[in-house]
C-alpha positions as CSV (number, residue, x, y, z in Angstrom):
1,X,-271.8,35.8,28.0
2,X,-275.0,34.0,26.8
3,X,-276.7,32.1,29.5
4,X,-280.0,30.1,29.7
5,X,-281.9,32.9,31.3
6,X,-280.8,35.4,28.7
7,X,-278.6,37.4,31.1
8,X,-275.0,38.3,30.5
9,X,-272.5,37.1,33.0
10,X,-269.5,39.3,32.4
11,X,-266.4,37.9,33.9
12,X,-264.4,41.0,33.1
13,X,-261.6,38.9,31.6
14,X,-261.3,36.8,34.7
15,X,-260.6,33.1,34.9
16,X,-263.5,30.7,35.9
17,X,-263.5,27.1,36.7
18,X,-265.7,26.6,39.7
19,X,-269.0,26.1,37.8
20,X,-267.6,24.0,34.9
21,X,-267.5,20.2,34.5
22,X,-265.0,17.8,33.1
23,X,-266.8,17.4,29.8
24,X,-266.5,14.6,27.3
25,X,-264.2,14.1,24.3
26,X,-267.1,13.2,22.1
27,X,-268.6,14.7,20.1
28,X,-266.0,17.2,18.8
29,X,-266.9,20.9,18.7
30,X,-269.5,22.7,20.8
31,X,-272.5,20.6,21.6
32,X,-275.6,21.7,23.6
33,X,-276.4,19.2,26.3
34,X,-279.3,19.8,28.6
35,X,-278.4,22.9,30.6
36,X,-275.1,23.8,29.0
37,X,-272.5,23.2,26.3
38,X,-269.8,20.6,26.0
39,X,-266.6,21.7,24.2
40,X,-264.1,19.3,22.7
41,X,-261.1,20.0,20.5
42,X,-258.1,18.0,19.4
43,X,-254.6,19.4,20.1
44,X,-251.4,17.3,20.3
45,X,-248.2,18.5,22.0
46,X,-249.8,21.6,23.6
47,X,-249.0,22.3,27.2
48,X,-252.1,24.2,28.2
49,X,-255.4,25.4,26.8
50,X,-258.1,28.1,27.6
51,X,-261.6,28.4,26.5
52,X,-262.5,32.0,25.8
53,X,-266.1,33.2,26.0
54,X,-267.1,36.5,24.5
55,X,-270.1,38.8,24.7
56,X,-269.3,40.5,21.4
57,X,-267.1,39.3,18.5
58,X,-264.9,42.4,18.6
59,X,-264.4,42.6,22.4
60,X,-260.7,43.1,23.2
61,X,-261.0,40.7,26.1
62,X,-263.1,37.6,26.7
63,X,-266.0,37.9,29.2
64,X,-264.8,34.7,30.8
65,X,-261.6,32.6,30.5
66,X,-261.9,29.0,31.5
67,X,-258.6,27.3,32.1
68,X,-258.7,23.6,31.2
69,X,-257.0,21.3,33.7
70,X,-254.9,18.7,31.8
71,X,-255.7,16.1,34.5
72,X,-259.4,16.6,34.4
73,X,-260.2,18.2,31.1
74,X,-258.0,16.1,28.8
75,X,-258.4,12.6,27.4
76,X,-255.7,11.5,25.1
77,X,-255.1,14.4,22.8
78,X,-258.7,15.8,23.3
79,X,-259.3,18.7,25.5
80,X,-262.8,19.1,26.7
81,X,-265.0,20.9,29.2
82,X,-268.7,21.3,30.0
83,X,-269.9,24.8,30.8
84,X,-273.4,24.9,32.3
85,X,-275.8,27.8,31.6
86,X,-274.6,28.5,28.0
87,X,-276.9,28.6,25.0
88,X,-276.9,28.8,21.3
89,X,-275.3,32.0,20.0
90,X,-272.4,32.0,22.5
91,X,-269.2,33.4,20.9
92,X,-266.1,31.5,21.8
93,X,-262.5,30.6,20.8
94,X,-259.4,28.8,22.2
95,X,-256.1,30.0,23.4
96,X,-253.5,27.3,23.1
97,X,-250.0,27.2,24.8
98,X,-247.0,25.2,23.8
99,X,-243.6,25.5,22.1
100,X,-243.1,27.6,19.0
101,X,-240.5,25.4,17.3
102,X,-241.0,25.2,13.5
103,X,-238.0,22.9,13.2
104,X,-240.1,20.3,15.0
105,X,-243.3,21.2,13.2
106,X,-244.7,23.0,16.3
107,X,-246.3,26.5,15.9
108,X,-248.2,27.2,19.1
109,X,-249.0,30.9,19.6
110,X,-251.0,31.8,22.7
111,X,-251.3,35.3,21.4
112,X,-253.8,34.1,18.8
113,X,-257.5,33.3,19.4
114,X,-258.2,30.1,17.5
115,X,-261.4,28.9,15.8
116,X,-262.9,25.6,16.7
117,X,-262.2,23.2,13.7
118,X,-265.7,21.7,14.3
119,X,-267.5,25.0,14.9
120,X,-270.8,25.2,13.1
121,X,-270.9,29.0,12.8
122,X,-268.3,31.8,12.6
123,X,-268.6,35.3,13.8
124,X,-266.4,37.9,12.1
125,X,-265.6,41.3,13.7
126,X,-265.9,44.4,11.5
127,X,-262.2,45.0,12.0
128,X,-261.1,41.5,11.2
129,X,-257.4,41.5,10.3
130,X,-255.5,38.7,8.6
131,X,-252.2,40.6,9.2
132,X,-252.9,40.6,12.9
133,X,-253.1,36.8,12.8
134,X,-249.6,36.7,11.3
135,X,-246.3,37.2,13.2
136,X,-246.0,38.0,16.9
137,X,-248.7,39.6,19.1
138,X,-252.2,39.0,20.2
139,X,-255.3,39.5,18.0
140,X,-258.2,39.1,20.3
141,X,-260.4,42.0,19.0
142,X,-259.7,41.3,15.3
143,X,-259.9,37.6,15.1
144,X,-262.7,35.4,13.8
145,X,-264.5,33.4,16.5
146,X,-266.7,30.4,16.6
147,X,-270.3,30.4,17.7
148,X,-272.3,27.7,19.6
149,X,-275.0,26.4,17.3
150,X,-277.7,23.8,17.7
151,X,-278.6,22.6,14.2
152,X,-281.4,20.4,15.4
153,X,-284.2,22.9,15.5
154,X,-284.7,23.7,11.8
155,X,-288.0,22.7,10.1
156,X,-287.2,21.0,6.8
157,X,-290.9,20.4,6.1
158,X,-290.2,16.9,4.7
159,X,-287.3,17.9,2.5
160,X,-284.8,15.3,1.5
161,X,-281.8,15.1,-0.8
162,X,-283.0,14.5,-4.4
163,X,-280.5,11.8,-5.5
164,X,-281.2,12.4,-9.2
165,X,-279.2,10.0,-11.5
166,X,-276.3,11.7,-13.3
167,X,-277.9,10.6,-16.6
168,X,-280.6,13.2,-16.0
169,X,-278.3,15.9,-14.5
170,X,-277.3,19.2,-16.0
171,X,-274.9,21.1,-13.7
172,X,-274.7,24.9,-13.5
173,X,-271.5,26.1,-11.8
174,X,-272.2,29.4,-10.1
175,X,-271.1,31.9,-7.4
176,X,-273.6,32.6,-4.7
177,X,-272.6,36.3,-4.3
178,X,-271.9,37.0,-7.9
179,X,-275.2,35.6,-9.1
180,X,-277.3,38.4,-7.5
181,X,-274.8,41.1,-6.4
182,X,-275.2,43.3,-9.5
183,X,-277.4,46.4,-8.9
184,X,-279.6,45.3,-11.9
185,X,-280.4,41.9,-10.4
186,X,-283.8,43.0,-9.2
187,X,-283.0,41.5,-5.8
188,X,-283.6,43.8,-2.8
189,X,-280.4,45.6,-1.8
190,X,-280.1,43.8,1.6
191,X,-280.3,40.4,-0.1
192,X,-278.0,40.9,-3.0
193,X,-275.1,38.5,-3.0
194,X,-276.6,36.2,-0.4
195,X,-278.3,32.8,0.0
196,X,-281.6,34.7,0.3
197,X,-280.9,36.6,-2.9
198,X,-280.3,33.3,-4.8
199,X,-283.7,32.1,-3.7
200,X,-285.3,35.1,-5.4
201,X,-283.6,34.0,-8.7
202,X,-284.6,30.4,-8.6
203,X,-287.3,31.0,-11.3
204,X,-284.5,31.9,-13.7
205,X,-282.7,28.7,-13.0
206,X,-285.9,26.7,-13.3
207,X,-286.6,28.4,-16.7
208,X,-283.1,27.6,-17.9
209,X,-283.8,24.0,-17.2
210,X,-280.6,23.0,-15.3
211,X,-281.1,20.3,-12.6
212,X,-278.2,21.1,-10.2
213,X,-276.3,24.1,-9.0
214,X,-272.6,23.6,-8.2
215,X,-271.8,26.4,-5.8
216,X,-268.3,27.8,-5.5
217,X,-267.0,27.5,-1.9
218,X,-269.6,28.4,0.7
219,X,-267.5,27.3,3.8
220,X,-266.3,30.2,5.9
221,X,-263.2,31.5,4.1
222,X,-260.7,34.4,4.5
223,X,-261.6,37.0,1.9
224,X,-258.4,38.9,2.9
225,X,-256.2,36.1,1.5
226,X,-255.3,38.0,-1.7
227,X,-253.1,40.8,-2.9
228,X,-253.4,44.1,-1.1
229,X,-256.3,46.2,-2.3
230,X,-258.2,43.2,-3.7
231,X,-260.5,40.5,-2.2
232,X,-260.6,36.7,-2.3
233,X,-263.8,36.5,-4.2
234,X,-263.9,32.8,-5.2
235,X,-263.6,31.5,-1.7
236,X,-260.9,28.9,-2.2
237,X,-259.4,29.9,1.1
238,X,-261.2,28.0,3.9
239,X,-260.9,28.5,7.6
240,X,-263.7,26.1,8.6
241,X,-265.2,23.0,7.1
242,X,-268.5,23.1,8.9
243,X,-269.6,26.8,9.0
244,X,-271.3,28.5,6.0
245,X,-269.7,31.8,5.0
246,X,-271.1,34.6,7.1
247,X,-271.1,37.2,4.4
248,X,-273.5,35.1,2.2
249,X,-276.2,35.7,4.8
250,X,-278.5,38.7,4.6
251,X,-279.1,38.4,8.4
252,X,-276.7,40.1,10.7
253,X,-276.8,37.7,13.6
254,X,-273.9,35.1,13.6
255,X,-276.3,32.2,13.3
256,X,-278.2,33.7,10.4
257,X,-276.2,31.9,7.7
258,X,-277.2,28.5,9.0
259,X,-280.9,28.9,8.5
260,X,-280.6,31.0,5.4
261,X,-278.4,28.4,3.7
262,X,-281.0,25.7,4.6
263,X,-283.8,28.0,3.3
264,X,-282.0,28.1,0.0
265,X,-281.5,24.4,-0.2
266,X,-285.1,23.7,0.6
267,X,-286.3,26.2,-2.0
268,X,-284.1,24.8,-4.7
269,X,-285.2,21.2,-3.8
270,X,-288.8,22.3,-4.2
271,X,-288.1,23.2,-7.8
272,X,-286.2,19.9,-8.4
273,X,-282.8,21.5,-8.4
274,X,-279.9,19.7,-6.5
275,X,-277.2,21.5,-4.5
276,X,-273.6,20.5,-5.1
277,X,-270.9,22.2,-3.0
278,X,-267.4,22.9,-4.3
279,X,-265.3,21.8,-1.3
280,X,-261.7,22.6,-0.6
281,X,-260.2,19.7,1.4
282,X,-256.7,20.3,0.0
283,X,-255.5,23.4,1.8
284,X,-256.6,26.2,4.2
285,X,-256.2,30.0,4.4
286,X,-253.4,29.7,6.9
287,X,-250.9,29.6,4.0
288,X,-247.2,28.9,4.4
289,X,-244.5,29.8,6.9
290,X,-245.4,33.5,7.0
291,X,-249.1,32.9,6.9
292,X,-251.6,33.6,9.7
293,X,-252.5,31.4,12.7
294,X,-256.3,31.1,12.6
295,X,-257.1,27.6,13.7
296,X,-255.2,24.5,12.6
297,X,-251.6,25.8,12.9
298,X,-252.2,26.7,16.5
299,X,-253.8,23.4,17.5
300,X,-251.8,20.6,15.8
301,X,-249.7,22.0,13.0
302,X,-247.9,18.7,12.1
303,X,-251.2,16.8,12.2
304,X,-253.3,19.0,10.0
305,X,-250.6,19.9,7.4
306,X,-248.1,18.0,5.3
307,X,-244.6,19.1,6.3
308,X,-241.3,18.6,4.5
309,X,-238.8,15.9,5.7
310,X,-237.3,18.2,8.3
311,X,-240.8,19.3,9.4
312,X,-239.6,23.0,9.3
313,X,-241.7,24.1,6.3
314,X,-244.9,23.2,4.5
315,X,-245.2,20.9,1.6
316,X,-247.0,22.8,-1.1
317,X,-248.9,20.6,-3.7
318,X,-251.7,23.1,-4.0
319,X,-249.9,26.4,-5.0
320,X,-251.3,28.1,-1.9
321,X,-248.5,27.6,0.6
322,X,-249.8,24.6,2.5
323,X,-251.3,21.2,1.9
324,X,-253.9,19.5,4.1
325,X,-252.7,16.2,5.5
326,X,-255.8,14.4,4.3
327,X,-254.7,10.8,5.0
328,X,-253.8,11.5,8.6
329,X,-256.5,9.8,10.8
330,X,-257.5,13.0,12.5
331,X,-257.9,14.9,9.2
332,X,-259.6,11.9,7.6
333,X,-262.2,11.9,10.4
334,X,-262.7,15.6,10.1
335,X,-263.4,15.4,6.4
336,X,-265.8,12.6,6.8
337,X,-267.6,14.3,9.7
338,X,-267.8,17.5,7.6
339,X,-269.4,15.6,4.6
340,X,-271.8,13.9,7.0
341,X,-272.8,17.2,8.5
342,X,-273.5,18.9,5.1
343,X,-275.6,15.9,3.9
344,X,-277.5,15.0,7.1
345,X,-277.9,18.4,8.7
346,X,-277.8,20.8,5.7
347,X,-279.3,18.4,3.0
348,X,-276.8,19.0,0.2
349,X,-276.9,16.6,-2.7
350,X,-273.2,16.4,-3.6
351,X,-269.7,17.7,-3.6
352,X,-267.1,18.7,-6.1
353,X,-263.7,18.2,-4.6
354,X,-261.2,20.9,-5.6
355,X,-257.7,19.5,-6.5
356,X,-259.0,16.1,-5.5
357,X,-255.7,14.4,-6.3
358,X,-254.4,15.8,-3.0
359,X,-256.6,13.2,-1.4
360,X,-254.5,10.4,-3.0
361,X,-251.2,11.6,-1.4
362,X,-249.9,10.1,1.8
363,X,-248.5,12.0,4.7
364,X,-245.2,12.5,3.0
365,X,-246.9,13.7,-0.2
366,X,-246.3,10.6,-2.3
367,X,-249.2,9.4,-4.5
368,X,-250.9,6.2,-3.3
369,X,-252.5,3.5,-5.5
370,X,-255.2,3.1,-2.9
371,X,-256.0,6.2,-0.8
372,X,-257.7,5.6,2.6
373,X,-259.7,8.9,2.5
374,X,-260.8,8.4,-1.1
375,X,-262.2,4.9,-0.2
376,X,-263.6,6.2,3.1
377,X,-265.7,8.7,1.1
378,X,-266.5,6.3,-1.7
379,X,-267.8,3.5,0.6
380,X,-269.5,5.6,3.3
381,X,-273.1,4.6,3.7
382,X,-274.2,8.2,4.6
383,X,-272.8,9.3,1.3
384,X,-274.4,6.6,-0.8
385,X,-276.3,8.2,-3.6
386,X,-274.6,11.5,-3.0
387,X,-272.9,13.1,-6.0
388,X,-269.1,12.9,-5.7
389,X,-267.1,14.8,-8.4
390,X,-263.3,14.9,-8.5
391,X,-261.1,17.6,-10.0
392,X,-258.6,14.9,-10.6
393,X,-255.4,16.9,-10.6
394,X,-253.4,19.1,-8.3
395,X,-250.9,22.0,-8.6
396,X,-247.8,19.8,-8.4
397,X,-248.5,18.0,-11.7
398,X,-250.4,14.9,-10.4
399,X,-253.0,14.4,-13.2
400,X,-255.4,11.5,-12.7
401,X,-258.3,12.1,-15.2
402,X,-259.5,8.6,-16.1
403,X,-257.6,7.0,-13.2
404,X,-259.1,8.5,-10.0
405,X,-259.8,5.5,-7.8
406,X,-263.2,4.6,-6.4
407,X,-266.4,3.0,-7.6
408,X,-268.7,6.0,-7.5
409,X,-266.5,9.1,-8.3
410,X,-267.2,11.2,-11.4
411,X,-264.4,13.4,-12.8
412,X,-264.1,16.8,-14.4
413,X,-262.9,15.8,-17.9
414,X,-260.2,18.4,-18.7
415,X,-259.4,16.6,-21.9
416,X,-263.0,17.1,-23.1
417,X,-262.5,20.9,-22.5
418,X,-259.2,21.0,-24.3
419,X,-260.0,18.8,-27.3
420,X,-263.3,20.5,-28.1
421,X,-261.7,23.9,-27.9
422,X,-258.9,22.9,-30.2
423,X,-261.3,21.4,-32.7
424,X,-263.4,24.6,-33.1
425,X,-260.1,26.6,-33.2
426,X,-259.2,24.6,-36.3
427,X,-256.1,23.0,-34.7
428,X,-254.6,20.1,-36.7
429,X,-254.9,16.5,-35.6
430,X,-258.1,17.2,-33.5
431,X,-260.9,15.3,-35.3
432,X,-260.2,11.9,-33.8
433,X,-260.0,13.3,-30.3
434,X,-263.1,15.4,-30.8
435,X,-265.1,12.4,-32.0
436,X,-263.9,10.4,-29.0
437,X,-265.0,13.2,-26.6
438,X,-268.5,13.1,-28.2
439,X,-268.8,9.5,-27.2
440,X,-268.0,9.9,-23.5
441,X,-264.2,9.6,-23.9
442,X,-263.9,5.8,-24.1
443,X,-260.2,6.1,-24.5
444,X,-260.2,7.5,-20.9
445,X,-263.1,5.7,-19.2
446,X,-263.8,2.6,-21.4
447,X,-261.5,0.3,-19.4
448,X,-263.4,0.8,-16.2
449,X,-266.8,-0.7,-17.1
450,X,-268.4,2.4,-15.5
451,X,-271.5,4.3,-16.4
452,X,-271.2,6.8,-19.3
453,X,-271.6,9.8,-16.9
454,X,-268.2,9.2,-15.3
455,X,-267.1,12.1,-17.5
456,X,-268.3,15.6,-16.4
457,X,-268.2,17.4,-19.7
458,X,-267.4,21.1,-19.7
459,X,-265.9,23.8,-21.9
460,X,-265.5,26.5,-19.3
461,X,-265.6,26.8,-15.5
462,X,-264.8,29.5,-12.9
463,X,-261.1,29.0,-13.5
464,X,-260.3,30.4,-16.9
465,X,-262.1,32.3,-19.7
466,X,-265.9,32.5,-19.8
467,X,-267.4,31.2,-23.0
468,X,-267.8,34.7,-24.4
469,X,-264.1,35.4,-23.7
470,X,-263.0,32.1,-25.2
471,X,-264.2,33.3,-28.6
472,X,-263.2,37.0,-28.0
473,X,-259.6,36.9,-26.8
474,X,-256.4,35.2,-28.0
475,X,-254.5,35.9,-24.7
476,X,-255.4,36.5,-21.1
477,X,-255.8,40.1,-19.8
478,X,-255.2,39.9,-16.0
479,X,-253.5,43.2,-15.5
480,X,-256.0,44.3,-12.9
481,X,-255.0,41.3,-10.7
482,X,-251.9,43.3,-9.7
483,X,-249.4,40.6,-10.8
484,X,-248.3,42.2,-14.2
485,X,-250.4,39.6,-16.1
486,X,-248.2,36.8,-14.9
487,X,-251.0,34.9,-13.1
488,X,-253.6,32.7,-14.7
489,X,-253.1,30.0,-17.3
490,X,-251.4,30.7,-20.7
491,X,-252.9,27.5,-22.1
492,X,-256.3,28.7,-23.1
493,X,-256.8,27.2,-26.6
494,X,-258.9,30.3,-27.4
495,X,-259.5,32.2,-30.6
496,X,-260.7,35.8,-30.8
497,X,-262.6,35.3,-34.0
498,X,-260.5,38.1,-35.7
499,X,-260.4,41.0,-33.2
500,X,-259.1,41.0,-29.7
501,X,-261.9,41.9,-27.3
502,X,-265.2,43.8,-27.8
503,X,-266.1,44.8,-31.4
504,X,-268.9,46.5,-33.3
505,X,-268.1,44.4,-36.4
506,X,-271.4,42.6,-37.1
507,X,-269.7,39.7,-39.0
508,X,-267.3,39.0,-36.1
509,X,-270.2,39.2,-33.6
510,X,-272.2,36.7,-35.7
511,X,-269.2,34.4,-35.8
512,X,-268.8,34.6,-32.0
513,X,-272.4,33.9,-31.5
514,X,-272.1,30.8,-33.7
515,X,-269.0,29.6,-31.9
516,X,-270.7,30.0,-28.5
517,X,-273.6,28.0,-29.8
518,X,-271.2,25.3,-31.1
519,X,-269.6,24.9,-27.7
520,X,-273.0,24.8,-25.9
521,X,-274.3,22.2,-28.4
522,X,-271.3,19.9,-28.0
523,X,-271.5,20.1,-24.2
524,X,-275.1,19.2,-24.1
525,X,-275.1,16.6,-26.9
526,X,-272.1,14.5,-25.8
527,X,-272.2,11.4,-23.7
528,X,-271.4,12.2,-20.1
529,X,-272.8,14.7,-17.6
530,X,-272.8,18.3,-18.9
531,X,-271.7,21.3,-16.8
532,X,-272.3,25.0,-17.8
533,X,-270.7,28.0,-16.3
534,X,-272.8,30.8,-14.8
535,X,-273.6,33.4,-17.5
536,X,-272.3,31.4,-20.5
537,X,-275.9,31.1,-21.6
538,X,-275.9,34.9,-22.0
539,X,-272.3,35.6,-23.0
540,X,-271.1,36.9,-19.7
541,X,-267.6,38.5,-20.0
542,X,-264.8,39.1,-17.7
543,X,-262.9,41.3,-20.1
544,X,-260.4,38.6,-21.0
545,X,-259.5,38.0,-17.3
546,X,-259.0,34.2,-16.9
547,X,-258.2,34.3,-13.2
548,X,-260.8,36.6,-11.7
549,X,-260.5,35.1,-8.2
550,X,-259.7,38.5,-6.6
551,X,-262.5,40.7,-8.1
552,X,-265.7,41.2,-6.2
553,X,-267.0,43.6,-8.8
554,X,-269.1,43.9,-12.0
555,X,-266.1,42.1,-13.7
556,X,-267.3,38.9,-12.0
557,X,-270.9,39.4,-11.3
558,X,-273.8,38.2,-13.4
559,X,-275.1,41.2,-15.4
560,X,-278.9,40.8,-15.5
561,X,-279.2,42.9,-18.7
562,X,-277.5,40.1,-20.6
563,X,-280.5,37.7,-20.9
564,X,-282.3,40.3,-23.0
565,X,-279.2,41.6,-24.8
566,X,-278.2,38.1,-25.8
567,X,-281.7,36.6,-25.9
568,X,-280.8,34.4,-28.9
569,X,-278.1,32.6,-27.0
570,X,-280.3,32.3,-23.9
571,X,-283.1,30.8,-25.9
572,X,-280.7,28.4,-27.7
573,X,-279.2,27.2,-24.5
574,X,-282.7,26.7,-22.9
575,X,-283.8,24.6,-25.8
576,X,-280.7,22.5,-25.7
577,X,-281.0,21.8,-22.0
578,X,-284.7,20.9,-22.4
579,X,-283.9,18.5,-25.2
580,X,-281.1,17.0,-23.0
581,X,-283.2,16.4,-19.9
582,X,-286.2,15.2,-21.8
583,X,-284.6,12.8,-24.3
584,X,-281.0,12.1,-23.2
585,X,-280.4,11.6,-26.9
586,X,-277.0,9.9,-26.9
587,X,-277.0,8.4,-23.4
588,X,-280.3,6.7,-23.4
589,X,-280.0,4.2,-20.6
590,X,-278.6,4.4,-17.1
591,X,-278.1,0.6,-16.6
592,X,-275.3,0.2,-19.1
593,X,-271.6,0.9,-18.8
594,X,-270.0,3.1,-21.3
595,X,-268.6,0.1,-23.2
596,X,-272.0,-1.6,-23.2
597,X,-273.7,1.6,-24.5
598,X,-271.2,2.0,-27.3
599,X,-271.3,-1.6,-28.3
600,X,-275.2,-1.8,-28.2
601,X,-275.9,1.5,-29.8
602,X,-275.3,2.1,-33.5
603,X,-272.9,4.9,-34.4
604,X,-271.7,5.5,-38.0
605,X,-269.1,8.1,-38.9
606,X,-269.0,10.1,-42.1
607,X,-267.1,12.9,-43.8
608,X,-268.6,15.0,-46.6
609,X,-269.2,11.6,-48.2
610,X,-271.2,9.0,-46.4
611,X,-269.2,6.3,-44.6
612,X,-265.9,8.0,-45.4
613,X,-264.9,9.9,-42.3
614,X,-261.8,12.1,-42.7
615,X,-259.5,11.4,-39.8
616,X,-256.4,13.0,-41.2
617,X,-254.4,15.7,-39.5
618,X,-255.7,18.5,-41.8
619,X,-259.4,17.5,-41.4
620,X,-261.7,20.0,-39.6
621,X,-265.1,18.4,-40.0
622,X,-266.9,15.2,-39.1
623,X,-270.4,13.8,-39.1
624,X,-272.0,10.9,-37.2
625,X,-275.3,9.1,-37.4
626,X,-276.8,7.8,-34.2
627,X,-279.7,5.3,-34.1
628,X,-281.7,5.7,-30.9
629,X,-283.8,2.6,-30.5
630,X,-285.2,3.8,-27.2
631,X,-286.7,6.9,-28.9
632,X,-287.1,5.2,-32.3
633,X,-285.2,8.2,-33.8
634,X,-282.2,8.6,-36.0
635,X,-279.9,11.6,-35.4
636,X,-277.4,12.9,-37.9
637,X,-274.9,15.4,-36.5
638,X,-272.6,17.5,-38.6
639,X,-269.6,19.5,-37.2
640,X,-267.8,21.8,-39.6
641,X,-264.9,23.8,-38.2
642,X,-263.6,24.8,-41.7
643,X,-263.4,28.4,-42.8
644,X,-265.5,27.4,-45.8
645,X,-269.0,25.9,-46.3
646,X,-269.1,22.1,-47.1
647,X,-271.6,19.9,-48.8
648,X,-272.3,16.9,-46.6
649,X,-274.2,13.9,-47.9
650,X,-276.8,12.7,-45.5
651,X,-278.2,9.2,-45.1
652,X,-281.5,8.3,-46.6
653,X,-284.5,8.6,-44.4
654,X,-288.3,9.1,-44.8
655,X,-288.0,12.7,-43.7
656,X,-285.2,14.5,-42.0
657,X,-286.1,17.4,-39.7
658,X,-283.6,20.1,-39.0
659,X,-283.6,20.6,-35.2
660,X,-280.5,22.7,-35.1
661,X,-278.1,24.7,-37.3
662,X,-275.9,27.1,-35.4
663,X,-275.2,29.2,-38.5
664,X,-278.9,30.2,-38.9
665,X,-280.6,33.2,-37.3
666,X,-283.2,32.6,-34.6
667,X,-285.6,30.9,-34.5
668,X,-284.2,28.6,-37.2
669,X,-281.0,28.0,-35.3
670,X,-282.8,25.6,-33.0
671,X,-286.4,24.4,-33.1
672,X,-288.7,21.9,-31.5
673,X,-289.9,18.9,-33.6
674,X,-293.2,20.4,-34.5
675,X,-291.5,23.6,-35.9
676,X,-288.5,22.0,-37.5
677,X,-288.0,22.4,-41.2
678,X,-288.0,19.3,-43.5
679,X,-284.8,18.6,-45.3
680,X,-285.6,16.7,-48.4
681,X,-282.4,16.8,-50.4
682,X,-279.6,14.2,-49.9
683,X,-277.1,17.0,-49.4
684,X,-276.9,19.4,-46.5
685,X,-275.0,22.7,-47.3
686,X,-273.1,23.3,-44.0
687,X,-271.8,26.7,-43.2
688,X,-268.3,27.4,-41.7
689,X,-267.9,27.0,-38.0
690,X,-271.3,25.4,-37.5
691,X,-273.0,22.4,-35.9
692,X,-276.1,20.8,-37.4
693,X,-278.5,18.3,-36.0
694,X,-281.0,16.5,-38.2
695,X,-283.6,14.0,-36.8
696,X,-285.8,11.4,-38.5
697,X,-288.1,8.7,-37.3
698,X,-286.9,5.1,-37.7
699,X,-289.1,2.9,-39.9
700,X,-292.1,1.8,-37.9
701,X,-291.6,4.5,-35.3
702,X,-294.8,6.3,-36.1
703,X,-297.0,3.2,-35.7
704,X,-295.2,2.3,-32.5
705,X,-295.6,5.8,-31.1
706,X,-299.4,5.7,-31.8
707,X,-299.7,2.3,-30.2
708,X,-297.8,3.4,-27.0
709,X,-299.9,6.5,-26.7
710,X,-303.2,4.7,-27.5
711,X,-303.7,6.8,-30.6
712,X,-305.6,5.5,-33.7
């Protein structure tokens, strides 16, 4: 057992109470105070509790068992004790006694060692067993355990959250482990797949130009929550809302993940890159009735989880077996405390809330018009200026895109994804919706008088096809998931470009390249905040698997040979991102609402003929002219999803420059202003499945430019 003088005081599994104090109910968790540690945990309806102190995480017996006296060590529903002589690094857990009566919502199991819900670090034995945490029997040697941590000693060297406006944000959704785990990553073997490994690849992110990384879950999760023989790779299976995932640290000590995570955040901030965490406050790894008891079930099952009307079973609005009871006061406090911790102590810049519509359900699962926890987060002063992004739906059909409450929340715009996919797949009746998505989805967000960046625009994310697979497969290929290809969405709106899967046909490969560029272009040109998926900029593939949550393998990892193999796509994406972050061509002001922007800017729609847009059900092309008074530039964008080339009339201008044409080979596919070709004719011959951007200076722009820059 860790003591102040560094010696082990081995109790041999005996009970100890003589040298302990009553402790305090606040703060929750394990807190170092002076010469010891105060422990406090919430548990309602339990009859007894023990604090277990371990020398090693896989010890079959605790070094010391401290029995808490309900008269001295309990205030309300909070059990607490002060243990002198302990220090940072002490491994601990709880054993909680009470009735096992699922009909009353009670599932106490003193055979299980429980994590501290507020524990700041988690130690995991080499023989960790999810199965041992299920059913009857003790699991002391094979259980995860909490670790006493003092987060105050880290040297941030003046680092602060960046709080960059969404109007200047380009998000890159990525997986910490998958980004550097591949043997060809160039990262040293001991750091591959870790926070430290990601630090080594920051130059790549900086060169790509993105301004924020959105990390798939980094809270400690149960990687065994998956079909037998596979692994929970994505991490949407949390067991703690405060502790970083131990396996993402290159250090072997249980506290290593704390500092290594902060090292990563600090290093990213130095390069101007924000850190957004994908957080899972809708369910836990404990699953349903047959799931394991790891933490919350064994402390206060009916408090932490939504139960059905008879309280015997779990309400499941998440598709995982349980649903976190987010609007219960205890759970609300835990969520807010967790967010505060990651902002104040770990310096993260924002959060993307998985299945955020769960936050709007009451304790019976019914949707609320005004959710307490959503407003708590929205109005919290600690979170002011922190990025809040909602995945505004859940697995039970609650879909709130455009209607998620709150004043500061942004939303993943699933309609942007679907409508843009359908347009370039040549579906009928898509032109009107496609044009609306380009302009920030005013049909969804225009009524709210909110900023244009309320919409997070994306074509792909972790859940579904990669961009390469979107243009290479008509159907999902999830056979390796072990569920006979039944899992994963069947609603992909994909097109294989003529052949299912990989091909050596150069014509099909050129078409796929063109389509990838089309999707990247629309994402980064549209009004709203763009998000890219890791590897889409180099055509990363998952072999048609659209639900690769259970593959920690080269199927899911970033292949570092791709930036060279698909250097044209990589270059194209970098140029688009650079143009976006420098000019913000369509969203030129942060002070206007979406409606104000659309009413003050000048947009003019066209078909192949000027001023005659073709909105009919059989149309597959559209053009728009945008006057950017801020830049004194005029943009003309052409989108042709037809199988044939079309002759588009273009508006008169002193000189149009072609900045982009996805049908052309590099370097003509995208070029900076100084290298752009001059288009002198009044017609632009637009190839099939292509996107074109022409730019011209507005009258008087050259003189104004010289005056602003003190040039003769």
